[in-house]
N, C-alpha and C positions, 0 to 999 in steps of 0.2 A: 682501519680506514672507513670513512663514510661511504656506504654503498652508493652505486650510481643513481638509484631511484630518487633519493632526496636531492642530490645535486642536479639531476635532470629537471625536476619540477621547479626547484628554486631558480635555476638558470633561466627557465622559460618565463618565470614570473618577473625576472629582472631584465629581460631582454628588450631592446628597442625594435619596434616593428614599423613598417611603412604605412600602416593604416592609421586613420585618425582616432580610432577607438580600439581599446583592448579589453576584453572581458575574460575574467576568470570564472569558470563555471565548474561546479561540483555536482555530479549526479549520483543518486543513491545506488543505481544498478548499472552494470556494464552490459551494453548490448551484446548478444551472442556473436555478432559478426566482428566485434572489436577485440583485437588481441593485445593491443598496446595498453599500458597503464597510464599513459599521458598522450593526449592528442593536441596538436596545434593546428587549427583550421584557419586559413586566411581567406577572407572575402575581400571584395573591392574596397570597402570602407571600414571593415571590422575584422579584428583577429580574435579568435576564441582559443583560450588555453583551457583545455577540458581535462578534468580528473574525475575519478569515481571514488565512492566510499571505500572500496577495497584498497585503492591506492593510498588514500589518507591513512587507513589503518596500518598499512605496511610502513609508511613513513613514521607514524607514531611509535610503533614497536622498535624500529631501527634507531630512532633518535633517543627514545626513552632509555634503551640499553646503553647507548654510547654516552648519554649524559653523565652517567656514573663512572665514565672512563675519560673524562675531559682532560685530565692531566697528561694522558698519554697521546693526545691529539695535537696537531699543529694548529696555529691560529686560524687558518682558513677552514679547517675541519671543525673547529670549535664553533665558529660562526655559523656554519652550515647546520650543525646539530641544534644550536639555539634557534635558528630561523625555522627549522623543521618543527620544533616544539611550538613556536608562535603560530605556525600554520595549523597545527593539530590540537593544541591545548591553549586556547587564547587567554585564559585567565591564570596562566602560570606566571606568577609575579616574579619568581626567581629568574625565569628565562627572560622576562621583559627587562628586568634590571640589568642582567648580564648583556642583553642585546645593546642597550644604551651605552654601557661601559665599553663594549667592543668597538662601537662606532668612533669613539674618541681616538682610536689608534689608526683609523683609516684615512686615506686620502680623499679629497673632495669628490672625485669621480666614483670612488667606491661607495661613499656615503650616499651619493645620488642613486645608485642602484638599490641600496637598502630602503631608501625613501620610496622609490617606485614599487618595491616589493610590498611595503606596508599599504600603499595606496591601492594596489590591486587586491589585497586581502579585504580592504574596507569596501571596495566596490564589487565584491564577489556576490554571487547569488545565494550563498549560504548565510542564513540568519545568524548562525553561531559566530561567523566572522564579521559580517556586516553590522551586526548589532552589539558587538563586543565592547563593553564599556572600557575594558583595559586597552584594547587596540586603539580606540579613539583617544584615550588618555595618552597613549604612546605617541600618536600622531601629533597631539598638541605639544608634547615635549620635544619632538623632532622639529616642529615648526619654530618653537621658541629658541631652540639651540642653533638652527641652521637656516631659518626662513629669510634672513637678511642677505645671504650670499649663495644659497643653493636653490636649485629648481624644484618647485612644488607644483603639482597639478590639483590644487585645492578645489577649484570650481568643478572640474570633471569628477573628482572623487566624491564630493558631497552630493552632487546632483544625481549621479548614477546610483549612489547608495540610497538616496531617498526614493528613487524610482524602483529600485530593487525590492524595497521593503516598506510597506505602508506604516505610517506613524513611527518612523525611526527616531526615537527620542534622543539616543546618544549622538547620532549624526547631527540632529538639529541643535543639540546642546553645543556641539563643536562649532557649528555655523555661527551661533550667537557669540561664542568666545572669539572666533576668528574675526568677525566683524569688529569687535572691540579693539583688536590689535592694529587695524588699518588706520592710515592717516585720513584726514577729512575728505580729500578728493577721491581716493580709492574707496573709501567707505560708502560714499553716495553712489558711486558706480556699481558697487556690489549690491546695494539695496535695490537699485533700479533693475538689475538683472534678476535678483531674487524675487522681486515683485512679479515680473513677467513669468518666472518659473512657477510661482505660487498659483497664478491664474490658470495654469495648465494642470494643476493638481488640487482642484477645488474641494475635494473631500478629505484631504489629509490634515488632521488637526495639529500635528507636530510642526509641519511646514508653516502653517498660518500663525501658530503661536509664536514661533521664532521670528516671523516677519513682524508681528506686532511689537515685539521688544526692540527691533532695530529701526523702525520707521520714525521719521519726523512728521511735522504737520502736513507738508506738501504731499508726502507719500500716503499719509493717512487719508487725505482728500481723494487720492486716486483709488484707495480701497473702497471708500464710500461710493464713488462713481461706478466702480466695477459691480458692487452689490446692487446698485440701482439700475444698472444697465440690463439686467436679466433677473428672473426670479432665482435667487440663490436658495437652494432647497436643503442645504446642509449647514450645520453649525460652524464648521471650520473657519470660513472667512470672518465670521463674527468674533471669533477668538482673537483675531488681529485687532479688531476694534476695541474689544474688552481689554486686551493687554495695553494698548495705547491709552485708553481712557483711564486705566488704573494709575498710570503715571502722570496723566494730564487731566485731572478732574474738572478743570475749567471748561473743557469742551462738552461736558455732559449736558448742560442746559440747551445748547444749540442742537445736539443730537435728539433730545427729547422733543424739540420742535420739528426737526427734520423727519423723524419717524414717529408714528403714533402707536401706542400700546393698544392691543385688542384684548380687552378683559373677558371676552367671551371664549377665548381659547384656553383649554385645559391641558395640563401636563401630567405625565406619570413618570416619576423618576427622571425628570428633566427632559422627557421626550414628548413632543406634541401628540395629543390624541386626535387623530383624523376623523372627522364626522363620516358616518357611513354613506351619506348621500353624495359625497364627492370622491369616494374611494376609487372609483373606476373612471373618473374624469381627470385626465392628466393635466389639463390646463388649470382647472380649479384647484386641484391638489397641489400643483406647483406654487400657485399664488398663496394658498393657505400656508404651506410650509415656510415660504419666505416671510410672511407676516408673523407666523408663530415664532420664528427665530429672532426676528426684530423685537417682538414682545419680550422674549426670554432675555435678550441682551439688555433692553431698557430697564427691566426689573433688576438685573444685576448692577447696572450703572447707577440706578437710584440708590441701591444699598451702599455702593461705594461713596456716593455723594453724601449720604447721611453719616457714614463713618468718618468722612473727612471734616465734618462740621463739629 
């Protein structure tokens, strides 16, 4: 029999809650005053499903042992063991493949619970789950198989995941793929929302790189307006311009006129060298960094233009 701990945690991660947001949180140590291995804390707008490293270790040991006794377990217990391994060993390909195979035997409402389980793993605060290439690949396969007739919370999953971990490459790779699966009307709505989301995360290169791959000319113009509206002092928003420009080299001449290269700016390993005399002047430093990244971008676009001729 699968012990109650694995079932208790899996059930908590598959449950419906009355709050608008559900967070799965794993902490390295258990506070002395906490005696439970799993805590569900409900706030007005948010529910927190809280586990600890010790809890995860117990689940791993439990499921790892039972994995070699699967033939003696019933179907529900088999799925619990496989789900427990997904929770604790995200790159276990055997468990991933078995998980997908088990879903084919479930009813729609049961599959929805498993989708919710995967979504909560991907929006967890643990990088091991949140940044797991295998889990994002699994989510892609789930959406491919069931996206047309079952409920997915893709927007919540990807935005929480990006916010949980800076430069979340695998999440943003999924975002690009998901965008390509949408029809035209939904695709533009997704880009509009993602552009607004990107503006709130101006330092994140993975987010802006993904945006640059998805945008059209109108969206591109909005990115330029955003950059011009304030001194953008990080490279990330310019990545969106570079990604778009690499696919649409005809826009490069107009950009070369819109922004001007400053040949007096020096770089070291792709990073602008800030003159000493403005180091402590925040306003001057911000303007310098904005001009420096524009110069860096224009140099890259020039090389793209030369390669295209």
